[in-house]
C-alpha positions as a printed Julia matrix, in Angstrom:
596×3 Matrix{Float64}:
 -84.04  53.04   -84.99
 -87.52  52.14   -83.69
 -86.33  50.59   -80.44
 -85.16  53.98   -79.15
 -88.51  55.72   -79.68
 -89.78  54.16   -76.44
 -86.62  52.57   -75.02
 -86.63  50.02   -72.23
 -84.41  50.56   -69.2
 -81.83  48.01   -70.38
 -80.63  47.58   -73.96
 -78.24  44.79   -74.96
 -76.31  45.06   -78.24
 -74.9   41.75   -79.39
 -73.93  39.95   -82.58
 -71.03  38.52   -84.55
 -67.67  40.25   -84.24
 -67.18  43.28   -86.49
 -70.85  43.99   -87.18
 -70.77  47.41   -85.5
 -72.16  46.66   -82.04
 -70.02  49.29   -80.3
 -70.83  51.99   -82.86
 -74.58  51.36   -82.69
 -74.65  51.01   -78.9
 -72.67  54.26   -78.59
 -74.87  56.08   -81.13
 -77.96  54.96   -79.21
 -76.45  56.14   -75.92
 -75.53  59.54   -77.38
 -79.0   59.9    -78.93
 -80.8   59.15   -75.64
 -78.47  61.41   -73.66
 -79.06  64.24   -76.17
 -82.78  63.79   -75.45
 -82.1   64.45   -71.76
 -82.05  60.84   -70.51
 -79.36  59.84   -68.0
 -77.5   56.98   -69.68
 -74.81  54.52   -68.58
 -73.01  52.78   -71.46
 -71.19  49.6    -70.35
 -68.81  47.39   -72.32
 -68.62  43.73   -71.25
 -66.0   42.99   -73.92
 -62.55  42.15   -72.44
 -61.14  43.82   -75.58
 -63.35  46.91   -75.37
 -62.66  49.89   -77.65
 -65.36  52.06   -76.11
 -62.72  54.56   -74.97
 -61.58  55.15   -78.55
 -65.11  55.44   -79.96
 -66.24  57.92   -77.27
 -62.89  59.72   -77.13
 -62.85  59.37   -73.31
 -60.63  57.17   -71.08
 -62.9   54.78   -69.17
 -62.4   52.58   -66.14
 -64.26  50.07   -64.01
 -66.63  52.76   -62.64
 -69.08  55.12   -64.43
 -67.1   57.97   -66.01
 -68.74  61.11   -67.44
 -68.29  61.64   -71.2
 -67.31  65.29   -71.41
 -68.78  65.98   -74.84
 -72.21  64.56   -73.98
 -74.03  65.76   -70.85
 -76.0   62.93   -69.17
 -73.8   60.18   -70.67
 -71.47  57.99   -68.6
 -69.32  55.09   -69.81
 -67.51  52.18   -68.16
 -65.61  49.01   -69.08
 -65.96  45.82   -67.08
 -62.3   44.83   -66.76
 -62.14  41.12   -65.81
 -58.7   41.36   -64.19
 -59.53  44.49   -62.17
 -62.85  42.96   -61.16
 -61.06  39.76   -60.1
 -58.6   41.72   -57.93
 -61.43  43.58   -56.19
 -63.46  40.38   -55.82
 -60.48  38.54   -54.29
 -59.89  41.29   -51.75
 -63.59  41.44   -50.89
 -63.63  37.72   -50.13
 -60.25  37.41   -48.38
 -59.78  40.86   -46.78
 -62.13  40.34   -43.79
 -60.05  37.36   -42.67
 -56.65  39.12   -42.58
 -55.49  39.4    -38.98
 -58.3   37.09   -37.89
 -57.15  33.75   -39.32
 -53.55  32.47   -39.28
 -51.39  33.73   -42.17
 -51.17  30.22   -43.63
 -54.97  30.01   -43.8
 -55.23  33.43   -45.48
 -52.55  32.43   -47.99
 -54.5   29.27   -48.77
 -57.62  31.37   -49.41
 -55.66  33.71   -51.7
 -54.44  30.73   -53.74
 -57.98  29.4    -54.04
 -59.19  32.76   -55.34
 -56.37  33.09   -57.9
 -57.91  30.59   -60.32
 -59.63  31.03   -63.65
 -63.04  30.74   -62.0
 -62.41  33.9    -60.0
 -61.77  35.97   -63.14
 -65.01  34.83   -64.72
 -67.18  35.09   -61.6
 -65.79  38.54   -60.79
 -66.64  39.96   -64.23
 -69.99  38.21   -64.05
 -70.62  39.73   -60.6
 -70.06  43.23   -61.97
 -72.44  42.52   -64.84
 -75.08  41.01   -62.52
 -74.9   43.98   -60.17
 -75.77  46.37   -62.99
 -78.78  44.27   -63.98
 -79.95  42.7    -60.72
 -79.21  45.39   -58.11
 -81.42  48.46   -58.74
 -79.39  50.58   -56.31
 -76.24  50.16   -58.46
 -77.77  52.04   -61.4
 -80.36  54.2    -59.62
 -78.69  57.35   -60.98
 -79.49  56.36   -64.6
 -82.63  56.11   -66.73
 -81.06  53.61   -69.12
 -78.2   51.09   -69.02
 -76.86  50.14   -72.45
 -74.62  47.07   -72.75
 -72.09  46.82   -75.57
 -71.21  43.14   -75.42
 -68.39  40.92   -76.65
 -68.96  38.8    -79.78
 -71.66  36.18   -79.58
 -69.92  33.18   -78.02
 -68.58  35.14   -75.05
 -71.88  36.98   -74.6
 -74.0   33.85   -74.68
 -71.78  32.47   -71.96
 -72.24  35.67   -69.91
 -76.02  35.73   -70.32
 -76.45  32.08   -69.41
 -74.34  32.35   -66.24
 -77.13  33.89   -64.07
 -79.23  30.78   -64.62
 -76.23  28.45   -64.38
 -74.95  29.82   -61.06
 -78.45  30.13   -59.56
 -79.14  26.51   -60.47
 -75.74  25.34   -59.15
 -76.26  27.0    -55.79
 -79.84  25.79   -55.44
 -78.92  22.15   -56.08
 -75.57  22.16   -54.27
 -75.62  20.01   -51.12
 -72.02  20.21   -49.99
 -71.75  23.94   -49.42
 -68.53  24.11   -51.42
 -67.54  25.17   -54.93
 -64.45  25.87   -56.98
 -64.64  29.36   -55.46
 -64.59  28.1    -51.89
 -67.48  27.91   -49.42
 -70.81  28.73   -51.01
 -71.71  30.73   -47.92
 -69.55  33.46   -49.44
 -71.7   33.47   -52.55
 -75.13  33.31   -50.93
 -75.35  37.09   -50.78
 -75.09  37.12   -54.57
 -77.81  34.56   -55.14
 -80.65  37.09   -54.81
 -78.89  39.35   -57.34
 -78.47  36.43   -59.78
 -82.2   35.7    -59.52
 -83.04  39.37   -60.12
 -80.66  39.35   -63.1
 -82.51  36.42   -64.64
 -85.81  38.21   -64.01
 -84.58  41.48   -65.57
 -83.3   39.72   -68.7
 -86.64  38.01   -69.29
 -88.88  41.05   -68.6
 -89.78  42.55   -71.99
 -90.8   45.83   -70.39
 -87.32  46.2    -68.85
 -84.85  44.68   -71.34
 -84.46  44.85   -75.13
 -82.01  42.6    -76.96
 -80.66  44.36   -80.07
 -79.2   41.82   -82.49
 -76.75  43.54   -84.84
 -75.8   41.95   -88.18
 -74.06  42.95   -91.38
 -75.89  41.96   -94.58
 -73.9   38.7    -94.68
 -75.09  35.11   -94.38
 -72.71  34.25   -91.51
 -73.81  37.31   -89.5
 -77.51  36.47   -89.98
 -76.89  32.83   -89.01
 -75.16  33.9    -85.82
 -77.92  36.41   -85.0
 -80.5   33.65   -85.54
 -78.61  31.28   -83.24
 -78.32  33.96   -80.54
 -82.01  34.8    -80.89
 -83.03  31.17   -80.41
 -80.64  30.55   -77.49
 -81.78  33.64   -75.61
 -85.45  32.94   -76.23
 -84.91  29.71   -74.31
 -83.78  31.87   -71.36
 -86.92  34.0    -71.69
 -85.29  36.98   -73.45
 -88.1   37.62   -75.93
 -88.02  41.38   -76.57
 -85.67  41.31   -79.57
 -84.89  43.74   -82.41
 -82.69  43.23   -85.48
 -80.42  45.98   -86.86
 -78.94  45.31   -90.31
 -75.86  47.53   -90.35
 -73.98  48.63   -93.48
 -76.4   47.97   -96.35
 -74.55  49.04   -99.53
 -76.24  50.58  -102.58
 -74.03  51.13  -105.63
 -73.79  54.52  -107.32
 -72.13  53.05  -110.43
 -73.78  50.24  -112.45
 -70.55  49.55  -114.4
 -68.39  48.96  -111.33
 -68.09  45.16  -110.96
 -66.86  45.39  -107.35
 -69.68  47.74  -106.32
 -72.35  45.62  -108.0
 -70.98  42.44  -106.41
 -70.97  44.09  -102.98
 -74.57  45.22  -103.4
 -75.78  41.89  -104.82
 -74.08  39.87  -102.08
 -75.88  41.93   -99.44
 -79.22  41.6   -101.22
 -78.81  37.83  -101.5
 -77.95  37.5    -97.81
 -80.98  39.56   -96.8
 -83.24  37.52   -99.08
 -81.95  34.29   -97.52
 -82.18  35.48   -93.93
 -83.08  32.69   -91.43
 -86.69  32.53   -90.25
 -85.66  33.34   -86.64
 -84.53  36.81   -87.68
 -87.01  37.48   -90.5
 -89.86  37.79   -88.03
 -88.1   40.33   -85.79
 -88.75  44.09   -86.01
 -85.92  45.51   -88.12
 -83.88  48.67   -88.63
 -81.61  49.14   -91.66
 -78.48  51.35   -91.37
 -76.82  52.34   -94.7
 -73.16  51.48   -95.44
 -70.62  54.19   -94.65
 -67.17  54.52   -96.26
 -65.77  56.26   -93.19
 -65.15  55.09   -89.65
 -67.34  56.02   -86.71
 -64.97  57.56   -84.21
 -65.91  60.46   -81.96
 -69.2   61.9    -80.76
 -70.09  63.92   -83.87
 -69.61  60.86   -86.1
 -71.91  58.88   -83.8
 -74.57  61.59   -84.04
 -74.46  61.29   -87.87
 -74.79  57.51   -87.98
 -77.12  56.43   -90.77
 -76.7   59.75   -92.57
 -74.66  60.4    -95.76
 -70.95  60.99   -95.05
 -70.0   62.68   -98.33
 -69.72  66.09   -96.65
 -66.47  64.96   -94.99
 -64.94  63.49   -98.12
 -62.61  66.37   -98.9
 -60.58  65.84   -95.73
 -59.97  62.16   -96.48
 -59.02  62.78  -100.11
 -56.05  64.76   -98.83
 -54.49  61.62   -97.3
 -51.07  60.85   -98.74
 -51.06  57.52  -100.62
 -48.73  54.7    -99.57
 -45.7   53.98  -101.73
 -46.44  50.41  -102.78
 -49.08  47.81  -102.1
 -47.87  45.1    -99.67
 -47.45  41.54  -100.95
 -50.29  39.01  -100.92
 -50.8   36.03   -98.64
 -48.93  33.55  -100.9
 -45.42  34.71  -100.01
 -46.28  34.49   -96.31
 -47.38  30.85   -96.75
 -44.1   30.06   -98.55
 -42.2   31.24   -95.48
 -44.47  29.37   -93.05
 -44.12  26.14   -95.02
 -40.35  26.06   -94.49
 -40.77  24.98   -90.83
 -42.47  21.71   -91.92
 -44.64  21.61   -88.77
 -45.83  23.76   -85.87
 -48.8   25.87   -84.81
 -50.24  28.81   -86.74
 -52.7   30.98   -84.81
 -55.0   33.46   -86.56
 -55.87  36.16   -84.03
 -57.66  39.5    -84.08
 -60.92  41.31   -83.59
 -64.16  39.53   -84.38
 -65.35  39.92   -87.96
 -61.95  40.59   -89.56
 -61.89  37.25   -91.37
 -59.72  35.1    -89.09
 -61.61  31.96   -90.14
 -61.09  32.74   -93.82
 -57.38  33.51   -93.43
 -56.77  30.43   -91.23
 -58.61  28.23   -93.74
 -56.74  29.72   -96.71
 -53.36  29.13   -95.02
 -54.35  25.54   -94.13
 -55.45  24.83   -97.72
 -52.26  26.36   -99.16
 -50.02  24.29   -96.85
 -51.94  21.09   -97.66
 -51.64  21.85  -101.39
 -47.87  21.93  -100.86
 -48.09  18.3    -99.68
 -47.8   19.06   -95.94
 -49.98  17.39   -93.25
 -52.35  19.98   -91.75
 -55.08  20.0    -89.12
 -57.41  23.03   -89.18
 -59.37  23.73   -85.99
 -60.93  26.55   -84.0
 -61.25  27.77   -80.41
 -64.15  30.08   -81.3
 -67.44  29.06   -79.62
 -69.23  30.67   -82.56
 -67.04  28.98   -85.16
 -68.1   28.58   -88.79
 -65.18  26.6    -90.25
 -67.59  24.16   -91.9
 -69.31  26.97   -93.82
 -65.93  28.34   -94.95
 -64.58  24.99   -96.11
 -68.03  23.91   -97.43
 -67.94  20.14   -97.97
 -64.62  20.24   -99.81
 -61.9   17.74   -98.91
 -58.17  17.92   -99.64
 -55.55  15.16   -99.18
 -53.49  15.79   -96.05
 -55.98  18.26   -94.57
 -58.23  17.4    -91.6
 -60.78  19.79   -90.13
 -62.17  19.83   -86.59
 -63.22  22.15   -83.8
 -62.88  22.43   -80.04
 -66.47  21.78   -78.96
 -66.99  23.22   -75.43
 -69.8   20.78   -74.56
 -67.92  17.7    -75.76
 -64.66  18.8    -74.12
 -66.43  19.45   -70.81
 -67.95  15.97   -70.76
 -64.62  14.37   -71.65
 -62.84  16.37   -68.95
 -65.39  15.43   -66.29
 -65.08  11.74   -67.2
 -61.29  11.9    -66.99
 -61.3   13.66   -63.6
 -63.77  11.14   -62.14
 -61.69   8.26   -63.53
 -58.4    9.55   -62.09
 -58.95  11.86   -59.11
 -62.14  10.04   -58.12
 -60.69   6.55   -58.34
 -59.93   6.05   -54.64
 -62.55   8.35   -53.1
 -65.26   7.09   -50.78
 -68.92   7.78   -51.77
 -69.0   11.09   -49.9
 -65.76  12.25   -51.48
 -66.92  11.21   -54.92
 -70.17  13.12   -54.42
 -68.19  16.23   -53.51
 -66.0   15.88   -56.61
 -69.04  15.41   -58.87
 -70.61  18.52   -57.39
 -67.41  20.49   -57.91
 -67.38  19.45   -61.58
 -70.93  20.72   -62.08
 -69.63  24.26   -61.51
 -70.04  26.52   -64.57
 -66.25  27.1    -64.43
 -65.5   23.52   -65.48
 -66.18  24.37   -69.13
 -63.46  27.03   -69.16
 -60.91  24.6    -67.75
 -61.93  21.89   -70.23
 -61.61  24.24   -73.22
 -58.19  25.37   -72.05
 -56.98  21.78   -71.83
 -58.28  21.08   -75.34
 -56.45  24.17   -76.6
 -53.2   22.95   -75.01
 -53.71  19.52   -76.59
 -54.29  21.05   -80.02
 -51.09  23.1    -79.73
 -49.13  19.97   -78.73
 -50.25  18.23   -81.95
 -48.09  20.68   -83.9
 -44.98  18.67   -83.06
 -45.4   16.38   -86.08
 -47.63  18.36   -88.46
 -49.12  21.82   -88.99
 -52.0   22.8    -86.71
 -53.79  25.93   -87.92
 -56.04  27.41   -85.22
 -58.76  29.94   -85.9
 -59.11  31.66   -82.51
 -62.05  33.36   -80.85
 -62.22  37.18   -80.98
 -59.5   39.07   -79.17
 -60.95  39.44   -75.68
 -61.75  35.78   -75.26
 -58.37  34.76   -76.67
 -56.45  37.15   -74.42
 -58.25  35.77   -71.4
 -57.4   32.26   -72.57
 -53.7   33.1    -72.8
 -53.51  35.39   -69.78
 -55.11  32.76   -67.62
 -52.58  30.09   -68.53
 -50.9   29.95   -65.13
 -54.23  30.13   -63.32
 -55.49  27.21   -65.4
 -52.32  25.33   -64.53
 -53.24  25.59   -60.88
 -56.9   24.68   -61.54
 -56.01  21.62   -63.6
 -53.51  20.52   -60.96
 -56.07  20.97   -58.18
 -58.67  18.81   -59.88
 -56.58  16.13   -61.57
 -53.56  15.9    -59.24
 -51.3   15.61   -62.27
 -50.31  18.05   -64.98
 -50.81  16.77   -68.55
 -47.75  17.15   -70.77
 -49.66  19.36   -73.2
 -50.61  21.83   -70.43
 -47.16  21.73   -68.86
 -45.46  22.67   -72.13
 -48.13  25.03   -73.51
 -46.42  28.32   -72.66
 -42.94  27.17   -73.8
 -44.45  26.05   -77.12
 -46.35  29.31   -77.61
 -43.19  31.28   -76.85
 -41.05  29.28   -79.3
 -40.83  31.36   -82.55
 -39.74  28.25   -84.47
 -42.86  26.36   -83.34
 -45.67  28.96   -83.05
 -46.48  31.55   -85.71
 -49.15  34.12   -84.8
 -50.91  35.92   -87.65
 -52.6   39.13   -86.5
 -55.54  39.58   -88.83
 -57.17  42.99   -89.25
 -59.23  45.12   -91.58
 -57.91  48.47   -92.85
 -59.98  50.35   -90.25
 -59.21  52.12   -86.98
 -60.74  49.75   -84.44
 -59.45  46.41   -85.83
 -55.94  47.85   -86.34
 -55.74  49.37   -82.88
 -57.23  46.27   -81.24
 -54.63  44.11   -83.01
 -51.87  46.48   -81.86
 -53.09  46.1    -78.26
 -53.21  42.33   -78.71
 -49.65  42.39   -80.04
 -48.52  44.24   -76.9
 -50.35  41.7    -74.7
 -48.68  38.83   -76.56
 -45.27  40.4    -76.18
 -45.84  40.78   -72.43
 -46.48  37.02   -72.44
 -43.2   36.65   -74.42
 -45.03  35.55   -77.57
 -43.81  37.43   -80.67
 -46.34  37.68   -83.56
 -45.01  36.42   -86.91
 -46.92  38.69   -89.29
 -49.91  40.94   -89.84
 -52.58  40.26   -92.47
 -54.79  43.13   -93.64
 -57.91  41.49   -95.04
 -60.7   42.62   -97.38
 -58.91  45.71   -98.66
 -60.34  47.68  -101.59
 -57.01  49.4   -102.24
 -55.63  46.87  -104.82
 -58.93  46.85  -106.77
 -59.98  49.01  -109.71
 -63.22  50.76  -108.72
 -65.17  53.71  -110.1
 -68.01  53.96  -107.59
 -67.44  57.23  -105.69
 -68.16  55.76  -102.25
 -65.74  52.89  -102.83
 -63.03  55.27  -104.04
 -63.47  57.3   -100.86
 -63.27  54.08   -98.94
 -59.92  53.31  -100.64
 -58.58  56.67   -99.51
 -59.86  56.01   -96.01
 -58.01  52.65   -95.87
 -54.61  54.09   -96.82
 -53.87  55.7    -93.47
 -54.39  52.39   -91.65
 -52.3   50.36   -94.11
 -49.56  52.93   -93.67
 -49.92  52.75   -89.87
 -49.55  48.94   -89.86
 -46.57  49.13   -92.26
 -44.71  51.83   -90.39
 -45.6   51.22   -86.74
 -46.71  47.65   -86.06
 -45.62  44.9    -88.44
 -42.36  43.15   -89.32
 -44.1   41.2    -92.1
 -47.34  42.25   -93.78
 -49.7   40.66   -96.3
 -52.59  42.54   -97.92
 -55.6   40.48   -99.07
 -58.03  42.15  -101.5
 -61.8   42.03  -101.06
 -63.11  39.18  -103.24
 -65.9   39.53  -105.79
 -66.66  35.82  -105.34
 -66.96  34.74  -101.68
 -63.7   32.94  -100.66
 -65.21  29.61   -99.57
 -64.34  26.03  -100.47
 -60.89  24.84  -101.52
 -60.97  26.68  -104.86
 -62.18  29.98  -103.38
 -59.69  29.85  -100.49
 -56.82  28.97  -102.83
 -57.44  32.24  -104.72
 -56.36  34.15  -101.61
 -52.85  32.69  -101.68
 -52.32  32.12  -105.41
 -52.01  35.7   -106.66
 -49.75  38.51  -105.55
 -50.95  42.08  -105.46
 -50.03  44.41  -108.31
 -46.86  46.46  -107.77
 -48.44  49.84  -108.28
 -47.29  53.23  -107.13
 -50.0   55.42  -105.57
 -52.58  52.64  -106.01
 -55.77  54.67  -105.7
 -54.84  57.69  -107.8
 -57.1   57.82  -110.89
């Protein structure tokens, strides 16, 4: 990887969910630490799995990684950061101001804005405050999938601009005087991001059209912010060992076609290609071998006991969902596991059964249109929750209602409040609640953003309630009944989508626990893109089948009440016809499916 020959102080790894950002960021950190550099590896993903990859429990502060001298890791935990931020802002006033005034401050700092600004503060400190990372030669950021990361990287400019143009001295986070100390750090953060000698942006993509498109969009957006030192890593390029294996040849040809059609924004970037690996990348030694052949470990995996039978396909799950006649179906899981494809396939299958269906998405980096292509189907409508459009609509509604009887000074204050970067989060939450409410008289199938963003969306429900009430003075019916609807098993059906790999399975299991704490019981698990039901002869793919079995068994035996297994498709599952294939055929009832 050329970018680590002469590495900058900061390296950002970003890209579409599931492209291998954490593995590559961790491998880079281990490589630099092995060379004697002092390295801090930071995850900004609310659903971080850095602990599992490094084999070390991490917290909100730098923690040494025992197996690698010079390497430290940390997770930016939004909730923990919010708690510390709240205490930092309110603590000095305890015993000084009346209890009622302190309680009022605590309520103001319990909103959704506090969670975002607190996580953003931790991130800014690492970039904009040299003293915070003086002990390290390099800081490597493993970021959340693109939409969340773009939001994070644009906040330094957004908050700096908001504070510079603010005339009232107030914000959704209280008096701006409390934030002035951060303004210099925000400016330094913007400067560090745009200094090519200090920061490198590493765009990670699989050899897939959607991953390249998202990398191109990220590249263009961040260039506008002055982040120009960019490098592209194409991770998982497959080369078949068996010319007569139709699955292997299709996998190779699909990758070659995607690379040949790469957008111009990414074609011109310096590139590194990392070969496909049939095994997972867990633990330090696996990270040190990244990009090298993995056949030497094959014997251990071939000893894995096969599962008894292959789980059913997606069709039987849709039959059960259709019986309700209406409601909300949420496809959730790690980025890159195929939530959009599964959500679209379920929507198409329900519509083909004559049921009214609306397919939408909460993912800022959504690609529903590419999945559906231009195909139409009677009874099926397709849309998306557009953050920009929802924010403008929300602002207009607040000014029309809460601003109706304000004098000019009051109206000016309200308009300034609505220019806060937090307004977008509130607006998207309201749109999500409205979409869920539409499931009362039809099916609403929602493709959600990757896990971390979705968990924050759900966890923050009560905080958003307070925020919406504060700004609008009245609670919309959709927001008021959001949690009861999500908790109603007759109304809401959550599909946890995963790949047969360690990280997606374990992230989905964590998400399932989070949902249960919120009293939302998942309906079923869907294991997507499995090679297990397919007949393959390529040695690497056969090893991959063996590797998948342990995770299918884990989901069957430990996590799921209902399970569907969706095979990897030789033809890309797009358009009505391609999506219908996912639900039309059941998997073969084979014993020991990969024994040859």
